[in-house]
C-alpha positions in Angstrom: 223.6 -5.5 -102.9 226.3 -3.9 -100.7 225.0 -5.7 -97.6 225.1 -9.0 -99.4 228.8 -8.6 -100.1 229.5 -7.3 -96.6 227.8 -10.3 -95.1 229.5 -12.7 -97.6 232.9 -11.5 -96.5 232.2 -11.2 -92.8 230.2 -14.4 -92.3 231.8 -16.7 -94.8 235.1 -15.6 -96.3 236.7 -14.2 -93.2 236.1 -17.3 -91.1 237.4 -19.5 -93.9 240.5 -17.3 -94.1 241.0 -17.4 -90.4 241.2 -21.2 -90.6 244.0 -20.7 -93.2 242.1 -22.7 -95.8 243.4 -22.7 -99.3 241.0 -22.0 -102.2 240.5 -25.7 -103.0 239.9 -26.6 -99.3 237.3 -23.8 -99.1 235.6 -25.1 -102.3 235.6 -28.6 -100.8 234.0 -27.4 -97.6 231.3 -25.5 -99.5 230.6 -28.6 -101.6 230.3 -30.8 -98.5 228.1 -28.2 -96.8 225.9 -27.9 -99.9 225.5 -31.7 -100.0 224.5 -31.8 -96.3 221.9 -29.0 -96.7 220.3 -30.4 -99.8 220.5 -34.1 -99.0 217.0 -34.0 -97.6 217.8 -35.4 -94.2 216.4 -32.2 -92.6 213.3 -32.2 -94.8 211.6 -35.3 -93.4 207.7 -35.2 -93.3 206.1 -34.7 -89.9 203.9 -37.8 -90.2 203.4 -40.7 -92.6 200.0 -39.5 -93.6 201.4 -36.2 -94.9 204.3 -37.9 -96.6 202.9 -37.6 -100.2 201.9 -33.9 -99.8 205.2 -33.1 -98.0 207.2 -34.9 -100.6 206.4 -32.4 -103.3 207.0 -29.5 -101.0 210.3 -31.1 -99.8 211.4 -31.5 -103.4 210.7 -27.9 -104.1 212.6 -26.7 -101.0 215.5 -29.1 -101.9 215.7 -27.6 -105.4 215.6 -24.1 -104.1 218.3 -24.8 -101.5 220.4 -26.4 -104.2 220.2 -23.4 -106.5 220.9 -21.1 -103.6 223.9 -23.1 -102.4 225.3 -23.2 -106.0 225.0 -19.4 -106.3 226.4 -18.8 -102.8 229.3 -21.2 -103.4 230.2 -19.4 -106.6 230.1 -16.0 -104.9 232.3 -17.2 -102.0 234.8 -18.7 -104.4 235.0 -15.5 -106.4 235.5 -13.3 -103.3 237.8 -15.7 -101.5 
């Protein structure tokens, strides 16, 4: 658990602070980043024939990423 908070501060909070972002701006950045990650543009199927099988898998990955980004955003905002 300690490592999580150390990485949270070193990899996310400190860079946001070094850019002199206010709390609202940091929240906006995290929201935009979350939208980019979970939009599905990176989860395109490899071929048209595997589109139906990959669609279900891509949805599961998208939901998992969405939950992860929501949790991570809350943690960053609490520490920031």
